[in-house]
N, C-alpha and C positions, 0 to 999 in steps of 0.2 A: 537502399541505404537512405535515400532522401526521406522515405516514409518514417524511418526511425528518427531522423533529425527533426522532423516536424513533431513527432510524439514527445521528444525530449523537451520541447518548448511548451507543452500543455501544462496546465495547473490542475491536477485532479483533486477531487474532494470526495469525502465520504457521502454517499447518497443520503438524502434527508430522512428516510425511514429507518436508517441504521445508526446505532450508537456504539462506538468503540469503548471498551471498558476492560480494565484488568480484573480478572476473576480469581480471587485468592484461592478458593476451593479447587479450581481447575489448575491453578498455577500457570495461567496463560491469558493472553489477550483474547477477548471474544467480541463478536459483533452481535449486539442485541437488536432484535426487530420484533414487531408486534406478535408474530406467530412463533417466535422461538429465539434460538441462539446458534451462532456459528463459532465453533472453537477453532482458533487459528494456530498454526504451528509457529515455532519461534521466528522463522524468517518472515512469514506473513505478518506477524504481530509487529515486528520491527519496521516493516514497510508501512503498514497501516497507521501506526502511531505518528508517522512523519507526514502523512497526507493531511494538509490543512487548507487546501483551496487557494493558497497564496504562493506556495513553493512550486517551482517547475519540476518536472520529472528529472531533469538534469541536475538540479540542486539537491533533490532527494537522493539521487544516486551518489553524488559527491559527499553528502552528509553520511550516508551509510558506509561508504568506502573509508572515510575518515574515522568514524566510530569503531569500525571493525578492523582498521589497518589492513584493508584489502583493496585489490584492484580488479577490474573486469566484471563488475556486478551488473553492468547495463543489461545484458541479455536476460539474466535471471529476473531482474526487476521488471523489465518490459513484459516478460512472459507471465509473471504474477499479475501485473496490471491488466493484461488481456483477460485473464481468468476473472479477476475482480470486477471488471467492467461487464463481462458476459454474465456474471452472476447478479449484477445489479448493485453490488456493494459500493462501487465507486463510479462517479460521473467524471468523464474526461474533461 
């Protein structure tokens, strides 16, 4: 659990070679990079658009829970961030 507590205090940012953009044709958020594009599902888009390099993961989760009137999103957000970091989309 202490590992999760440490992760909640990090301030992730979108990796420099990626740019988040709403793609009207796709009706979704996408990550653009020199070799192509990653189409994000709704949840991933909501998380990614809140990653600004200033907000902690804990603040990001709180913002999502408020926006969607939900609780218990921590494990889902952390799981997504694990994937995003492994893919190189996000820097911790």
